[in-house]
C-alpha positions as CSV (number, residue, x, y, z in Angstrom):
1,X,142.7,-135.1,115.2
2,X,141.9,-136.1,111.7
3,X,139.3,-138.7,110.9
4,X,139.4,-141.1,107.9
5,X,136.5,-141.3,105.5
6,X,135.6,-144.8,104.7
7,X,135.9,-145.6,101.0
8,X,132.7,-146.3,99.3
9,X,132.0,-150.0,99.0
10,X,132.5,-151.5,95.5
11,X,129.5,-153.5,94.4
12,X,130.5,-156.3,92.0
13,X,127.9,-157.8,89.7
14,X,126.1,-160.9,91.1
15,X,126.4,-164.3,89.7
16,X,123.1,-164.1,88.0
17,X,124.0,-160.8,86.2
18,X,127.3,-162.4,85.0
19,X,125.6,-165.5,83.8
20,X,123.1,-163.4,81.9
21,X,126.0,-161.4,80.3
22,X,127.7,-164.6,79.2
23,X,124.5,-166.1,77.7
24,X,123.8,-162.9,75.9
25,X,127.3,-162.6,74.6
26,X,127.2,-166.3,73.4
27,X,123.9,-165.7,71.7
28,X,125.1,-162.6,69.9
29,X,128.2,-164.4,68.7
30,X,126.5,-167.5,67.3
31,X,123.8,-165.4,65.7
32,X,126.4,-163.5,63.8
33,X,128.7,-166.3,63.2
34,X,126.1,-168.6,61.7
35,X,123.8,-166.0,60.1
36,X,126.4,-164.1,58.3
37,X,127.8,-167.2,56.8
38,X,124.5,-168.8,55.8
39,X,123.2,-165.6,54.1
40,X,126.6,-164.4,52.9
41,X,126.4,-162.6,49.5
42,X,129.7,-161.5,48.1
43,X,128.0,-158.9,45.9
44,X,125.7,-157.2,48.6
45,X,127.7,-158.2,51.8
46,X,131.3,-158.7,51.1
47,X,132.5,-158.9,54.7
48,X,133.8,-162.4,55.3
49,X,132.0,-164.4,58.1
50,X,135.2,-164.7,60.1
51,X,135.8,-161.0,60.3
52,X,132.1,-160.4,61.2
53,X,132.5,-163.0,64.1
54,X,135.6,-161.3,65.3
55,X,134.0,-158.0,65.4
56,X,131.0,-159.6,67.2
57,X,133.4,-160.8,69.8
58,X,135.0,-157.4,70.2
59,X,131.6,-155.8,70.5
60,X,130.3,-158.3,73.1
61,X,133.4,-157.9,75.2
62,X,133.0,-154.1,75.1
63,X,129.3,-154.4,76.0
64,X,129.5,-157.1,78.7
65,X,133.2,-157.4,79.7
66,X,132.8,-155.2,82.8
67,X,130.0,-157.6,83.9
68,X,131.2,-161.1,83.4
69,X,134.8,-160.7,82.1
70,X,133.6,-161.3,78.5
71,X,134.5,-165.1,78.1
72,X,131.6,-166.3,75.8
73,X,133.7,-169.5,75.3
74,X,134.1,-172.5,77.5
75,X,137.8,-172.7,76.5
76,X,138.4,-169.2,77.6
77,X,136.7,-170.0,81.0
78,X,138.7,-173.0,81.5
79,X,141.9,-171.0,80.6
80,X,140.9,-168.5,83.3
81,X,140.1,-171.2,85.8
82,X,143.5,-172.9,85.4
83,X,145.3,-169.6,85.5
84,X,143.6,-168.9,88.9
85,X,141.4,-166.0,87.7
86,X,138.0,-167.5,88.4
87,X,136.5,-170.0,91.0
88,X,135.5,-173.5,89.9
89,X,131.7,-173.1,90.7
90,X,131.5,-169.9,88.8
91,X,133.4,-171.3,85.8
92,X,130.9,-174.3,85.6
93,X,128.1,-171.9,85.7
94,X,129.7,-169.8,82.9
95,X,129.9,-172.8,80.7
96,X,126.2,-173.7,81.2
97,X,125.3,-170.1,80.4
98,X,127.4,-170.0,77.3
99,X,125.9,-173.2,76.0
100,X,122.4,-172.1,76.7
101,X,123.1,-168.7,74.9
102,X,124.7,-170.4,71.9
103,X,121.7,-172.8,71.5
104,X,119.3,-169.9,71.6
105,X,121.4,-168.1,69.0
106,X,121.4,-171.0,66.8
107,X,117.7,-171.5,67.2
108,X,117.1,-168.0,66.0
109,X,119.1,-168.6,63.0
110,X,117.3,-171.8,62.4
111,X,113.8,-170.0,62.5
112,X,115.1,-167.2,60.2
113,X,116.2,-169.9,57.7
114,X,112.8,-171.7,58.2
115,X,111.1,-168.5,57.1
116,X,113.3,-168.1,54.0
117,X,111.7,-169.9,51.0
118,X,114.9,-170.0,49.1
119,X,116.4,-172.3,51.8
120,X,114.1,-175.4,51.8
121,X,116.1,-177.3,54.4
122,X,117.0,-175.4,57.5
123,X,119.1,-178.4,58.9
124,X,121.0,-178.6,55.8
125,X,121.6,-174.7,55.8
126,X,123.0,-175.0,59.5
127,X,125.0,-177.9,58.4
128,X,127.0,-175.8,56.0
129,X,128.4,-173.9,59.1
130,X,128.6,-176.8,61.5
131,X,132.1,-178.0,62.5
132,X,133.1,-181.4,61.0
133,X,136.0,-183.5,59.7
134,X,136.6,-186.0,57.1
135,X,133.7,-185.9,54.4
136,X,132.2,-183.0,56.4
137,X,135.3,-180.7,55.9
138,X,135.7,-178.5,53.1
139,X,139.3,-179.7,52.6
140,X,138.5,-183.3,53.6
141,X,140.8,-182.8,56.7
142,X,140.8,-186.0,58.8
143,X,140.4,-186.3,62.5
144,X,144.0,-185.9,63.5
145,X,144.5,-182.7,61.5
146,X,141.3,-181.1,62.8
147,X,142.2,-182.1,66.4
148,X,145.7,-180.5,66.0
149,X,144.4,-177.2,64.6
150,X,141.7,-177.1,67.2
151,X,144.1,-177.6,70.0
152,X,146.7,-175.1,68.7
153,X,144.1,-172.4,67.7
154,X,142.3,-172.6,71.0
155,X,145.6,-172.4,73.0
156,X,146.5,-169.3,70.9
157,X,143.0,-167.7,71.5
158,X,143.1,-168.3,75.1
159,X,146.7,-167.1,75.6
160,X,145.7,-163.8,73.7
161,X,142.7,-163.3,76.0
162,X,144.9,-164.0,79.2
163,X,147.6,-161.8,78.0
164,X,145.4,-158.9,76.9
165,X,143.6,-158.8,80.2
166,X,146.4,-159.3,82.7
167,X,149.1,-157.0,83.9
168,X,149.5,-153.2,84.6
169,X,150.4,-152.5,81.1
170,X,147.4,-153.9,79.6
171,X,144.8,-151.5,78.2
172,X,141.2,-152.4,78.7
173,X,140.0,-150.5,75.7
174,X,142.4,-152.6,73.3
175,X,141.8,-156.0,74.9
176,X,138.4,-156.6,73.0
177,X,140.1,-155.9,69.8
178,X,143.0,-158.1,70.4
179,X,140.7,-161.0,71.2
180,X,138.4,-160.2,68.2
181,X,141.3,-160.0,65.8
182,X,142.7,-163.3,67.0
183,X,139.3,-164.9,66.6
184,X,138.9,-163.5,63.1
185,X,142.2,-164.8,61.9
186,X,141.9,-168.2,63.5
187,X,138.4,-168.6,62.0
188,X,139.6,-167.7,58.5
189,X,142.1,-170.5,58.9
190,X,139.7,-173.0,60.5
191,X,136.8,-172.4,58.1
192,X,138.8,-174.2,55.3
193,X,139.9,-177.0,57.7
194,X,136.4,-177.8,58.8
195,X,134.4,-174.8,60.0
196,X,136.4,-174.9,63.2
197,X,134.9,-172.5,65.8
198,X,137.5,-172.8,68.5
199,X,134.5,-172.5,70.9
200,X,132.7,-175.6,72.2
201,X,129.6,-173.6,73.0
202,X,129.2,-172.3,69.6
203,X,129.8,-175.8,68.2
204,X,127.2,-177.2,70.4
205,X,124.6,-174.7,69.4
206,X,125.1,-175.0,65.6
207,X,125.2,-178.9,66.0
208,X,121.7,-179.1,67.7
209,X,120.1,-177.7,64.5
210,X,122.3,-179.3,61.9
211,X,122.3,-182.9,60.5
212,X,122.8,-185.8,62.7
213,X,126.5,-186.1,61.8
214,X,127.3,-182.7,63.4
215,X,126.2,-184.1,66.9
216,X,128.0,-187.5,66.4
217,X,131.4,-185.6,65.9
218,X,130.6,-182.9,68.5
219,X,132.9,-184.5,71.1
220,X,136.0,-183.6,69.2
221,X,135.1,-179.9,69.4
222,X,134.9,-180.0,73.1
223,X,137.9,-182.2,73.8
224,X,140.4,-180.4,71.5
225,X,139.6,-176.8,72.4
226,X,139.6,-177.7,76.2
227,X,143.0,-179.3,75.8
228,X,144.4,-176.2,74.1
229,X,142.8,-174.0,76.8
230,X,144.4,-176.0,79.6
231,X,147.8,-175.8,77.8
232,X,147.5,-172.1,77.5
233,X,146.2,-171.7,81.2
234,X,149.1,-173.6,82.6
235,X,151.7,-171.8,80.5
236,X,150.2,-168.4,81.5
237,X,150.2,-169.4,85.3
238,X,153.8,-170.5,85.0
239,X,154.8,-167.2,83.4
240,X,152.8,-165.3,86.2
241,X,154.4,-167.2,88.9
242,X,157.9,-166.6,87.3
243,X,157.1,-162.8,87.1
244,X,155.8,-162.7,90.7
245,X,159.1,-164.2,92.0
246,X,161.5,-162.3,89.8
247,X,161.5,-159.0,91.8
248,X,162.5,-160.8,94.9
249,X,165.4,-162.6,93.1
250,X,166.6,-159.3,91.4
251,X,166.7,-157.4,94.7
252,X,169.7,-159.4,96.2
253,X,172.4,-158.4,93.8
254,X,171.3,-154.7,94.0
255,X,171.8,-154.8,97.8
256,X,175.4,-155.5,97.3
257,X,176.2,-152.8,94.7
258,X,176.8,-150.1,97.3
259,X,174.9,-147.4,95.3
260,X,174.6,-144.1,96.9
261,X,170.8,-144.1,96.8
262,X,170.8,-147.3,98.8
263,X,172.1,-145.4,102.0
264,X,169.0,-143.2,101.9
265,X,166.5,-144.8,104.0
266,X,162.8,-144.4,102.8
267,X,160.4,-143.2,105.5
268,X,158.2,-146.0,106.6
269,X,154.7,-146.1,105.4
270,X,152.3,-145.4,108.2
271,X,149.9,-148.3,109.0
272,X,146.2,-147.2,109.3
273,X,144.6,-147.8,112.7
274,X,142.2,-150.7,112.7
275,X,139.3,-148.1,112.9
276,X,140.4,-146.5,109.7
277,X,140.4,-149.6,107.6
278,X,136.8,-150.3,106.1
279,X,135.8,-153.8,107.2
280,X,135.1,-156.2,104.4
281,X,131.6,-157.4,104.3
282,X,131.0,-160.9,105.9
283,X,131.1,-163.7,103.5
284,X,133.0,-161.7,100.9
285,X,134.7,-163.8,98.4
286,X,138.6,-163.8,98.5
287,X,138.7,-165.0,94.9
288,X,137.8,-162.5,92.2
289,X,137.3,-162.6,88.4
290,X,140.4,-160.9,87.2
291,X,139.0,-160.4,83.7
292,X,135.7,-158.8,85.0
293,X,137.7,-156.4,87.3
294,X,140.1,-155.6,84.4
295,X,137.1,-154.3,82.2
296,X,135.6,-152.7,85.3
297,X,138.6,-150.5,85.9
298,X,139.8,-152.2,89.1
299,X,142.7,-154.0,87.5
300,X,145.4,-153.2,85.1
301,X,146.0,-149.6,86.1
């Protein structure tokens, strides 16, 4: 009589570790995004700030994606929540960690600027990278235009993240580069419109150390990206539901075709005895973070 060997228990990162990863990723993202643009010198450092930020996103997702899922953006977290890929309590905690990390990252840039004699006003320097509209936009783009670009850009970014980290055909090694490239091209467009970050946490961190006008207009850079994220989340969830019901619909016509292979009955799959099935630990959560599992190798294979 053969005895089954219980499968080793999978230990998922705890919430504290996931929040730490989100905070570190957000810190890294803001440090690069704001620092590179403020100290950009086309002669000595020709890399555009948008490309540097996109590479930072990709690097952070590779480094921390297996721990937290690699959101680093409240808009992406909201999209995952609406798509049913993260619990509400965890999503709220993620957003808090992302904002804290972004504020610390902006603070580090502020102190670096403070120690740079050439830049006499640190707040003015941070103001050059802060999100704004109207007179605070390089193209003088008004509120309606900035709102539209933020909504559409955030929806596209969240859609790329959800699509790149979902499904059996997705490749974990390529997902960070897909999201990073999407971030880079969107930031290149948003930079002219009004330094649009498509990331409420980053906008908050930079606004804290910028002139007062940045905080006064900060509401727009929360409302617009979250609207875009909600749109992407609902669309993705609709596509997922449609894909889940499609096989059941397609099976009916095949049963009526009378193909030869339909007459061959597949052997029934034996059901393991209750003693052979490893018991799930008490209190285990039924809702998992799909993005984290994707990077951890438990999803998409």
